[in-house]
C-alpha positions in Angstrom: 0.0 0.0 0.0 1.3 3.5 -0.9 2.1 6.0 1.8 -0.8 8.3 2.4 1.1 11.5 1.4 2.0 9.9 -1.9 -1.5 8.6 -2.4 -3.3 11.8 -1.5 -4.5 13.7 -4.6 -2.7 11.3 -6.9 -5.8 11.3 -9.2 -6.4 15.0 -9.1 -5.1 17.7 -11.6 -4.4 19.9 -8.6 -2.3 23.0 -8.0 0.9 20.9 -7.8 0.2 19.2 -11.1 -0.6 22.6 -12.8 2.6 24.1 -11.4 4.6 21.2 -12.8 2.9 20.9 -16.2 1.8 24.4 -17.2 4.1 27.2 -18.5 4.6 29.9 -15.9 2.5 32.5 -17.7 -0.4 30.0 -18.2 -0.2 29.0 -14.5 -0.3 32.6 -13.3 -3.2 33.4 -15.6 -5.2 30.4 -14.3 -4.4 31.2 -10.7 -5.8 34.8 -11.2 -9.0 33.2 -12.5 -9.3 30.8 -9.6 -8.3 33.3 -6.9 -9.8 36.6 -8.2 -12.5 35.5 -10.6 -10.8 37.1 -13.6 -11.9 36.0 -17.1 -10.0 33.1 -18.7 -8.5 33.7 -22.1 -9.1 31.0 -24.7 -5.4 30.6 -25.4 -4.9 29.8 -21.7 -7.7 27.3 -21.8 -6.0 25.6 -24.8 -2.8 25.1 -23.0 -4.5 23.9 -19.8 -6.6 21.5 -21.8 -3.6 20.0 -23.5 -1.7 19.5 -20.3 -4.8 18.1 -18.6 -5.4 15.6 -21.4 -1.7 14.4 -21.3 -1.9 13.9 -17.5 -5.3 12.1 -17.8 -4.0 9.7 -20.4 -1.0 8.9 -18.2 -3.6 8.0 -15.5 -5.3 5.6 -17.9 -8.1 7.9 -19.1 -9.6 7.5 -22.6 -12.6 9.8 -22.1 -13.5 13.1 -20.5 -16.8 14.3 -19.0 -18.3 17.6 -17.9 -19.5 16.6 -14.4 -22.3 18.8 -13.2 -25.1 19.0 -10.6 -28.6 19.4 -12.1 -31.7 19.9 -10.1 -32.2 16.2 -9.7 -30.1 16.4 -6.5 -27.4 14.1 -7.8 -24.6 14.5 -10.3 -24.7 14.0 -14.0 -22.1 13.1 -16.7 -21.8 12.4 -20.4 -18.5 10.8 -21.5 -16.7 11.7 -24.7 -13.5 10.1 -25.9 -10.3 12.0 -26.6 -10.0 10.3 -30.1 -9.9 12.4 -33.2 -9.4 11.0 -36.8 -6.2 12.0 -38.4 -7.2 11.4 -42.0 -5.5 8.2 -42.8 -7.7 5.8 -40.9 -5.9 6.3 -37.6 -6.8 8.4 -34.6 -4.9 10.8 -32.3 -5.8 11.9 -28.8 -6.9 15.5 -28.6 -8.6 17.8 -26.2 -9.1 21.5 -26.9 -9.6 24.6 -24.7 -13.1 24.9 -26.3 -14.0 21.3 -25.2 -12.6 22.0 -21.7 -14.6 25.3 -21.3 -17.9 24.3 -22.9 -20.0 21.2 -23.2 -23.4 20.8 -24.9 -25.5 18.1 -23.2 -29.0 17.3 -24.1 -30.8 19.2 -21.3 -34.4 18.3 -22.2 -34.9 15.6 -19.5 -33.5 17.5 -16.5 -35.9 19.3 -14.1 -36.5 22.9 -15.2 -39.6 23.8 -13.2 -41.3 25.1 -16.3 -38.5 27.5 -17.3 -38.2 25.7 -20.7 -40.2 23.4 -22.9 -39.2 19.8 -23.5 -38.5 20.6 -27.2 -36.0 23.2 -26.1 -33.3 20.6 -25.6 -30.0 22.4 -25.6 -28.1 23.2 -22.4 -24.5 24.2 -21.6 -21.9 23.0 -19.2 -19.1 25.4 -18.4 -15.8 24.6 -16.6 -15.4 25.6 -13.0 -11.7 26.2 -12.6 -12.1 26.7 -8.9 -12.7 22.9 -8.4 -9.9 20.6 -9.6 -10.5 18.1 -12.4 -9.8 14.5 -11.4 -9.4 11.0 -13.0 -11.8 8.2 -12.1 -12.7 4.9 -13.8 -10.8 5.7 -17.0 -12.4 9.2 -17.4 -11.2 12.7 -16.8 -13.9 14.4 -14.7 -14.2 18.2 -15.2 -16.4 20.0 -12.6 -18.8 22.3 -14.4 -21.8 24.6 -14.0 -25.0 24.0 -16.0 -27.4 26.4 -17.7 -30.1 26.4 -20.3 -29.8 27.7 -23.9 -31.4 30.9 -22.8 -29.2 31.4 -19.8 -31.3 30.3 -16.9 -29.5 28.4 -14.2 -30.4 24.7 -14.1 -27.9 23.5 -11.5 -26.8 23.9 -7.9 -23.2 24.9 -8.5 -23.8 28.3 -10.2 -25.9 29.8 -7.4 -23.5 28.5 -4.9 -20.6 30.3 -6.6 -22.7 33.4 -6.8 -23.5 33.3 -3.1 -19.8 32.8 -2.3 -18.9 35.9 -4.3 -21.7 37.9 -2.6 -20.6 37.1 1.0 -17.0 37.7 0.0 -17.8 41.2 -1.4 -19.9 42.3 1.6 -17.6 40.8 4.2 -14.6 42.6 2.7 -16.4 45.9 2.7 -17.2 45.6 6.4 -13.7 44.4 7.3 -12.1 47.2 5.3 -14.3 49.6 7.2 -13.1 48.2 10.4 -9.5 48.8 9.3 -8.6 45.4 7.8 -7.6 46.9 4.5 -5.4 43.9 3.7 -8.4 41.7 3.4 -9.3 41.3 -0.3 -11.3 38.1 -0.3 -13.4 36.2 2.2 -14.2 32.5 1.8 -16.8 30.3 3.4 -15.6 26.8 4.4 -17.6 23.6 5.1 -16.8 20.2 6.6 -19.9 18.0 6.0 -20.2 14.9 8.3 -21.8 12.1 6.3 -23.9 9.3 7.9 -24.9 6.2 6.1 -26.1 2.5 6.5 -24.4 -0.6 5.2 -26.4 -3.8 4.6 -25.7 -7.1 2.9 -26.4 -6.9 -0.9 -28.1 -10.3 -1.0 -30.6 -9.0 1.6 -31.0 -5.7 -0.2 -31.8 -7.5 -3.5 -34.8 -9.2 -1.8 -36.4 -5.8 -0.7 -38.4 -4.1 -3.4 -38.9 -1.1 -1.2 -35.2 -0.5 -0.8 -34.6 -1.0 -4.5 -37.3 1.4 -5.6 -37.4 4.0 -2.8 -34.2 3.7 -0.7 -36.2 3.0 2.5 -38.2 0.1 4.0 -41.9 0.8 3.5 -42.8 -2.3 5.6 -40.9 -3.9 8.5 -41.5 -4.9 12.1 -38.9 -3.8 14.6 -36.2 -6.3 15.5 -36.1 -7.6 19.1 -33.0 -5.4 19.6 -32.6 -1.9 18.2 -30.3 0.8 19.5 -31.6 1.0 23.1 -28.4 -0.3 24.6 -26.3 2.4 22.8 -23.7 -0.3 22.2 -23.2 0.4 18.5 -22.3 4.0 18.9 -18.5 4.4 18.7 -18.3 0.6 19.2 -15.6 -1.7 17.7 -16.0 -1.7 13.9 -16.8 -5.1 12.4 -14.1 -6.7 10.2 -16.2 -6.4 7.0 -17.1 -2.8 7.6 -13.5 -1.9 8.6 -12.3 -3.4 5.3 -14.9 -1.3 3.4 -13.8 1.8 5.3 -10.2 1.3 4.6 -10.8 1.0 0.9 -13.1 4.0 1.0 -10.4 6.1 2.7 -7.9 5.1 0.0 -10.2 6.0 -2.9 -11.2 9.3 -1.3 -7.6 10.2 -0.6 -6.6 9.5 -4.2 -9.3 12.0 -5.2 -8.0 14.6 -2.8 -10.9 14.3 -0.4 -9.8 15.0 3.2 -11.5 11.9 4.8 -10.5 12.2 8.5 -12.9 10.5 10.9 -14.8 7.2 10.7 -16.9 5.5 13.4 -20.1 3.5 14.2 -23.2 5.7 14.6 -26.1 5.1 16.9 -28.3 2.7 15.0 -27.2 -0.8 14.1 -25.4 -1.0 10.7 -25.1 2.9 10.7 -21.7 4.6 10.3 -20.2 8.1 9.8 -17.4 9.6 7.8 -16.2 13.2 8.4 -13.8 15.2 6.3 -11.6 18.1 7.2 -13.2 21.4 6.1 -12.4 23.0 2.8 -13.8 25.8 0.6 -17.6 25.5 0.3 -17.6 24.9 -3.5 -15.0 22.2 -3.3 -16.6 20.7 -0.2 -19.9 20.4 -2.1 -18.2 18.6 -5.1 -16.3 16.4 -2.7 -19.4 15.4 -0.7 -21.2 14.5 -3.9 -18.2 12.4 -5.0 -18.0 10.8 -1.5 -21.6 9.6 -1.7 -20.9 8.1 -5.1 -17.7 6.4 -4.1 -19.3 5.0 -1.0 -21.9 3.2 -3.1 -19.3 1.8 -5.5 -16.9 0.6 -2.8 -19.8 -1.0 -0.9 -20.6 -3.1 -4.0 -17.1 -4.5 -4.1 -17.6 -5.8 -0.6 -20.9 -7.4 -1.2 -22.6 -4.5 0.6 -25.1 -1.8 -0.2 -24.6 1.8 1.1 -28.0 3.4 2.0 -28.0 7.2 2.0 -31.7 7.6 2.5 -32.5 9.8 5.5 -34.7 7.1 7.1 -34.1 3.6 5.6 -35.4 1.9 8.8 -38.3 2.8 11.1 -37.7 2.6 14.8 -34.0 3.4 14.7 -32.1 6.6 14.0 -32.0 7.9 10.5 -29.0 9.5 8.8 -28.1 13.2 8.7 -25.3 15.3 7.5 -23.8 18.0 9.7 -22.8 21.2 7.8 -19.9 22.8 9.7 -19.8 26.3 8.3 -17.3 29.1 8.9 -15.9 32.2 7.3 -12.2 32.9 6.7 -10.2 35.8 5.1 -7.4 35.6 2.6 -5.1 36.7 5.4 -5.8 33.5 7.3 -8.3 34.8 9.9 -11.3 32.8 11.0 -14.1 35.4 11.4 -16.0 33.1 13.7 -13.2 32.6 16.2 -14.1 34.6 19.3 -10.6 34.5 20.6 -9.7 34.5 24.3 -11.6 37.6 25.1 -14.8 37.7 23.0 -16.1 40.6 25.1 -13.5 42.9 23.5 -13.6 41.3 20.1 -15.9 43.7 18.4 -15.3 42.3 14.9 -16.4 38.8 16.1 -19.5 40.3 17.8 -20.4 42.1 14.6 -20.2 39.1 12.4 -22.1 37.0 15.0 -24.8 39.6 15.1 -25.1 39.4 11.3 -25.6 35.6 11.5 -28.1 35.9 14.4 -30.1 38.4 12.4 -29.9 36.3 9.2 -31.0 33.1 10.8 -33.9 34.9 12.5 -35.2 36.7 9.4 -34.6 33.8 7.0 -35.4 30.8 9.3 -37.9 29.7 6.6 -35.1 29.5 4.0 -32.9 27.4 6.2 -35.8 25.0 6.8 -36.5 24.9 3.1 -32.9 24.1 2.3 -33.1 20.8 4.2 -36.6 19.8 3.2 -37.1 16.5 1.5 -39.5 13.6 1.6 -36.9 11.5 3.4 -35.8 14.2 5.8 -39.4 14.7 6.9 -39.1 11.4 8.7 -36.1 12.6 10.8 -36.7 16.1 11.9 -38.2 16.2 15.3 -38.0 12.5 15.8 -35.6 12.6 18.8 -32.7 11.7 16.5 -32.3 15.0 14.7 -33.1 18.6 15.4 -36.7 19.6 15.2 -38.2 21.4 12.2 -38.2 24.6 14.3 -35.0 26.6 13.4 -33.2 28.1 16.4 -29.6 28.9 17.3 -27.5 27.6 20.2 -24.6 29.8 21.4 -23.7 28.0 24.6 -23.5 29.3 28.1 -20.4 31.5 27.7 -21.3 33.2 24.4 -25.0 33.3 25.4 -24.0 35.2 28.6 -22.0 37.6 26.5 -25.0 38.4 24.2 -27.2 38.9 27.3 -24.7 41.3 28.8 -24.6 43.3 25.6 -28.4 43.4 25.4 -28.8 44.4 29.1 -25.7 46.6 29.3 -24.3 44.6 32.2 -20.7 43.5 32.9 -19.7 40.3 31.3 -17.5 37.9 33.2 -16.2 34.9 31.3 -15.9 31.6 33.2 -12.9 30.8 31.0 -11.7 27.3 30.5 -12.1 25.5 33.8 -9.6 22.9 34.9 -11.2 19.4 34.7 -10.0 17.0 37.4 -10.7 13.3 36.8 -9.9 12.3 40.4 -7.5 9.6 39.2 -3.8 10.3 39.8 -2.5 8.6 36.7 -4.9 10.5 34.4 -3.8 14.0 33.3 -6.0 17.0 34.2 -7.2 19.1 31.3 -9.2 22.3 30.6 -12.8 21.8 29.5 -14.5 23.9 26.9 -16.5 27.0 27.9 -19.7 25.5 26.7 -21.3 22.0 26.4 -22.5 20.7 23.1 -26.2 20.7 22.3 -27.1 17.8 20.0 -30.7 18.9 19.7 -30.1 22.3 18.2 -30.5 22.8 14.5 -27.9 25.6 14.3 -25.2 25.4 17.0 -22.1 27.4 17.6 -19.2 25.0 18.2 -16.2 27.1 19.1 -15.2 28.7 15.8 -18.0 27.6 13.4 -21.7 27.0 13.2 -22.9 23.4 12.8 -26.1 23.2 10.8 -27.4 19.8 11.9 -30.8 19.6 10.1 -29.4 18.3 6.8 -30.5 14.9 5.6 -27.9 12.4 4.6 -28.7 12.4 0.8 -28.9 16.2 0.5 -26.6 18.2 -1.9 -25.0 20.6 0.6 -25.0 23.4 -2.0 -28.7 24.1 -1.0 -28.2 25.1 2.7 -24.9 26.9 1.9 -26.5 29.0 -0.8 -29.0 30.1 1.8 -26.4 30.7 4.5 -24.0 32.7 2.3 -26.7 34.8 0.7 -28.6 35.8 3.8 -25.5 36.6 5.8 -24.2 38.6 2.8 -27.5 40.6 2.8 -27.1 41.4 6.6 -23.5 42.5 6.1 -24.6 44.7 3.3 -27.2 46.4 5.5 -24.6 46.7 8.3 -22.1 48.4 5.9 -24.7 50.9 4.7 -25.6 51.7 8.3 -22.0 52.1 9.4 -20.1 53.6 6.4 -20.9 57.3 7.2 -20.7 57.1 11.0 -18.8 59.9 12.6 -17.8 57.6 15.5 -17.4 54.2 14.0 -16.6 52.4 17.3 -19.8 53.7 19.0 -21.9 53.0 15.9 -20.7 49.4 15.7 -21.4 48.8 19.4 -24.8 50.3 19.1 -25.6 48.2 16.0 -24.5 45.0 17.7 -26.7 45.8 20.8 -29.7 46.7 18.6 -29.3 43.5 16.5 -29.0 41.1 19.4 -31.9 42.8 21.2 -34.2 42.6 18.2 -33.3 39.1 17.2 -32.7 37.3 20.5 -35.8 35.2 19.9 -33.9 32.9 17.6 -31.4 32.0 20.4 -32.2 29.0 22.5 -29.7 27.1 24.5 -32.1 24.5 26.0 -33.5 21.1 25.0 -35.0 21.4 21.6 -36.8 18.1 22.1 -38.8 19.3 25.0 -42.5 19.7 24.4 -42.4 23.0 26.2 -40.0 24.3 23.5 -42.7 23.9 20.8 -45.0 26.2 22.8 -42.2 28.6 23.6 -41.0 28.8 20.0 -44.6 29.7 18.9 -44.7 32.5 21.5 -41.4 33.8 20.1 -42.8 33.8 16.6 -40.6 31.0 15.3 -41.9 28.8 12.5 -42.7 25.1 12.9 -42.8 23.8 9.3 -43.2 20.1 9.8 -43.2 18.9 6.1 -41.7 19.8 2.8 -44.9 21.2 1.4 -45.4 23.4 4.5 -41.8 24.7 4.2 -41.5 25.1 0.4 -44.7 27.1 0.3 -42.6 30.0 1.8 -39.9 29.8 -0.9 -41.8 32.4 -3.0 -42.6 34.8 -0.1 -41.8 38.3 -1.3 -39.0 38.8 1.2 -37.2 35.7 -0.1 -37.7 36.7 -3.7 -36.3 40.1 -2.9 -33.3 38.5 -1.1 -32.3 36.3 -4.1 -32.9 38.9 -6.8 -31.2 41.7 -5.0 -28.1 39.6 -4.5 -28.3 38.2 -8.1 -28.4 34.6 -6.9 -31.6 33.7 -8.8 -34.0 35.5 -11.1 -37.7 35.5 -10.3 -38.2 32.7 -12.9 -35.4 30.6 -11.4 -36.9 31.0 -7.9 -40.3 29.9 -9.1 -38.7 27.0 -11.0 -37.1 25.7 -7.9 -40.3 26.0 -6.0 -42.1 23.9 -8.7 -39.3 21.3 -8.8 -39.2 20.8 -5.1 -43.0 20.3 -4.8 -43.3 18.2 -7.9 -40.4 16.0 -6.8 -41.9 15.5 -3.4 -45.2 14.3 -4.9 -43.4 12.0 -7.3 -41.4 10.4 -4.4 -44.6 9.8 -2.3 -46.3 8.4 -5.4 -43.5 6.0 -6.1 -43.5 4.9 -2.4 -47.3 4.4 -2.5 -47.2 2.3 -5.8 -44.4 0.2 -4.3 -46.4 -0.5 -1.2 -49.4 -1.5 -3.3 -47.2 -3.8 -5.4 -45.7 -5.4 -2.3 -49.0 -5.8 -0.6 -50.9 -7.4 -3.5 -48.1 -9.5 -5.1 -46.2 -10.6 -2.0 -47.7 -10.0 1.4 -51.3 -10.9 0.9 -50.4 -14.2 -0.9 -47.8 -15.0 1.8 -50.2 -14.5 4.7 -52.9 -16.4 2.8 -50.6 -19.3 2.3 -49.6 -19.4 6.0 -53.3 -19.2 7.1 -54.0 -22.2 4.7 -51.2 -24.2 6.3 -52.5 -23.3 9.8 -56.0 -24.4 8.7 -54.7 -27.7 7.2 -52.8 -28.4 10.4 -55.9 -27.7 12.6 -58.1 -29.9 10.4 -55.5 -32.7 10.4 -55.4 -32.6 14.2 -59.1 -32.8 14.4 -59.3 -35.6 11.9 -56.8 -37.5 14.0 -58.6 -36.9 17.3 -61.0 -34.3 18.8 -59.0 -34.5 21.9 -56.0 -32.7 20.3 -56.2 -29.0 21.0 -56.2 -26.6 18.0 -56.6 -23.3 19.8 -53.1 -22.0 18.8 -53.9 -22.5 15.1 -57.4 -21.2 15.5 -56.3 -18.0 17.3 -53.6 -17.3 14.7 -56.0 -18.0 11.9 -58.6 -15.6 13.3 -56.1 -12.9 14.1 -54.3 -13.0 10.7 -57.6 -13.4 8.8 -59.0 -10.3 10.4 -55.7 -8.3 9.8 -55.7 -9.6 6.2 -59.2 -8.2 5.6 -58.1 -4.8 7.0 -54.9 -4.9 5.0 -56.7 -5.6 1.8 -59.2 -2.8 2.4 -56.4 -0.4 3.3 -54.5 -1.4 0.1 -57.6 -0.6 -2.0 -57.9 2.7 -0.1 -54.3 3.6 -0.9 -54.9 2.8 -4.6 -57.9 5.1 -4.6 -55.9 7.8 -2.8 -53.2 7.7 -5.5 -55.8 7.9 -8.3 -57.4 10.9 -6.5 -54.2 12.9 -6.8 -54.9 13.6 -10.5 -57.5 16.2 -9.5 -54.8 18.4 -8.0 -52.1 18.2 -10.8 -52.8 21.8 -12.0 -51.7 23.3 -8.7 -48.2 22.0 -7.7 -48.6 23.1 -4.0 -52.1 21.5 -3.6 -50.7 18.4 -5.4 -47.8 18.0 -2.9 -50.1 18.7 0.1 -52.6 16.1 -1.2 -49.8 13.5 -1.2 -48.7 14.5 2.3 -52.2 14.6 3.8 -54.2 12.1 1.9 -51.7 9.5 0.5 -48.9 9.4 3.0 -51.4 9.1 5.9 -52.9 6.0 4.3 -49.4 4.6 3.7 -48.7 4.9 7.4 -51.9 3.0 8.3 -51.2 0.3 5.8 -47.7 -0.2 7.1 -49.0 -0.6 10.7 -51.2 -3.5 9.7 -48.5 -5.1 7.5 -45.9 -4.9 10.3 -48.4 -6.5 12.7 -49.0 -9.4 10.2 -45.2 -9.9 10.0 -45.0 -10.5 13.7 -47.5 -13.3 13.5 -46.4 -15.0 10.2 -43.8 -17.7 10.1 -40.4 -16.6 8.8 -40.5 -19.2 6.1 -43.6 -17.6 4.6 -42.7 -13.9 5.0 -41.6 -12.7 1.6 -38.9 -10.3 2.8 -35.8 -10.3 5.0 -36.6 -9.0 8.4 -35.2 -5.9 10.2 -33.1 -8.3 12.3 -31.5 -9.8 9.1 -30.9 -6.4 7.5 -29.5 -4.5 10.6 -27.4 -7.4 12.0 -26.5 -9.2 8.8 -23.1 -7.6 8.2 
C-alpha cells in the first residue's frame, strides 16, 4: 500500500500538477481566474486542456466528461473520448480549450420547473476552474456549471458560486471599514459529516422497497434496536472496517480529506467526516464521497444506504454542515478569541448571522426539506423542524450582557479533574455541546445539523451565504458614514442582538415546552416539505435572491415547482411500491400461511377431537382479520393515488394532497402489514426481516 502523502491527490489535476505541467504564464493566468475571478482567455484554456489531457491519459483515461449537478439532487455526466481521426484511418488523442470550457449536453430531461419546454433541448456546461479536475474509472472528470440555452441556471453549483462571491464582497467591505484593509477576499468553508447505513447486498436485493425507494416501507422492529447504545463508537466489524479502509484510500486519491470514521447510533449505521475546505470544493467532494461510498460497498458485497430514514424505529441518517468564514489573510471570522467581550469584529459578524437566521429561518428549513428528511426532523434523533440557534453558556451570557448593558465575566476554561492520579487533568470547553439544536455554535464555526444524509450541501450553503451577505450589506450601509465608528458598531451590535434574540435558544429542543415557547417567540414550525417550500416564493425571499443576483424571479419559481413536484413523485413511487408489495407478495404470503394453519388444525381434528387446535385457530382468526383490514387499506391507498390527479394543475395543492391524503394511508397500511409480519412464520414472510438487515453484516 502506498504511503498516504504519496496517495493523497494522486488522481487530481491539482495545483501541484498545474505548477509542474503548465508554462509559468499560463499557470499565473489560471491562478488569477481561480483566486480573483478574472476572465479566462481561450489561449490559456487551450494550454490547460492539452496538459490536462496528457496527465489524464497517463492515469489511464480514454474519455472526459463535464461533471455537473442538475436539479435532480445528484450529479450527471456524459462521456466523450479523446480520439480524433487524423485522416489516414488512424486516430490521435486531442482535447481543446473549447472542449474544456464548454459542453453541450441534451438538457431536455433535466428538471427545469417550467423554465423551458421539452423541445428546447440544448443546455450548456461550463468549466469551473475553482474545483480541480480528477481522473476516475478511465475518465477525466471536469467539474462544471450547467445552464439552459437561454441562460437560466439549471444547477446547484452556479448559485453556490454566486453566493460565495456575494458574501466575500460584503464581508470585505465591512472588514475594510473596520481597518482590515489587507483583506481582499473572504471564503466560506464547510466540513460535511456524512452518515450512512451498510447492509448485505443479498438481503437488499430481496427488498423491493429498498430498491425502488431507498427506504423500507414495511418492516416490524427487530427484538433489539439501539436501546443499549452499544453500537455508537463501538468496535468496527471486520467487513465494515475493510470497506472503510478501501473508501479512505479511494477518497484520498481524489484529494478528499476523509478524516474520521466510526459507528453511529443505529445498528449498521456509520459516519465519515472530512476536514473542512472551501464550500464549492466541499460540495463537489461530498457528492463524490456519496458516489464512491456506493461503489466501494458493491465491491464488498454490501449496499450503502444514503436515504435519511431507511429503517423505522432506529435513528435515520443526517449530514452536519460545519460552516465558517475565513479571510485571505488566514483569519477565521467566527473565532471569538480568548476575550470575545472585547472582540468587536467577532461580535459584529455574530450579530449578522443571528439576524440572518432569525429573518430567514424559513429558507434554512426549506434548504433541508425532502421527503426523506421529513421522517427525521423532530424524531428525537435529529433537530426539530423549528429553526433556532445555540450559542452556549459563555457566548449566550456575552450576548445577554450586551443586550442588558451589564458587565460580562467569562468563566474561561475551567480545569477538569478526573480524580484519578494517573490520568492527566485538562481544561474543559467554555460550553457544552447541544445535539438537539439545528444551528449550533461549536467554538469557531456553526454546525447546521438539520441536513438529511442524501442532500446536496449546496442548498443550505447558498442560503447561508446569501442571507449573511445581505445582513452584512445592511450593516455596511448603516456604518459607512458614522462619525464615531466604534460607537456606531457597538450600538448596532446591541440593537441587532436585542431585536433578534428570539432565535437564540440554549435549552432542550426536544422538550414539548419548546414547541410552545417557540410559537410564542414567533418561530416557524414547518413540519413537512410542502409546509416549508410554500414560503420559498414569499416576497422577502424573492427580494433576497434577486437583489443579490443569486436567482432571477423565474429561477426561484422554477425551484419552488421542482421541489414540490419531486416530493409528490417520491410519495407516489412509495405508494405504488407499497401496493405492489401488498398485492403481489404480502397478501399471498399470509394467505398461504393461514392455509397451512388451517390444514394443520383440520389434520389434528381428523386424528382426534382431543388434540387442541386453539393455537392455530387463534392465529387464523387474528391473521384473517388483519388480512381483511390490510386488503381494504391497500384498496384505499390505490384510490388515494388515483385521486391525486384532481390536483395536478396546482403544484402546491398536489404536494399537500400526497402528504395529507396519500402518506397518511401509507402509514396506516404499514402498521397493519408490520403486525402481520410478527404473526407470520419466517419461512412464509416474503422479505428479509429488520433483524436480518440490521445485523447481517
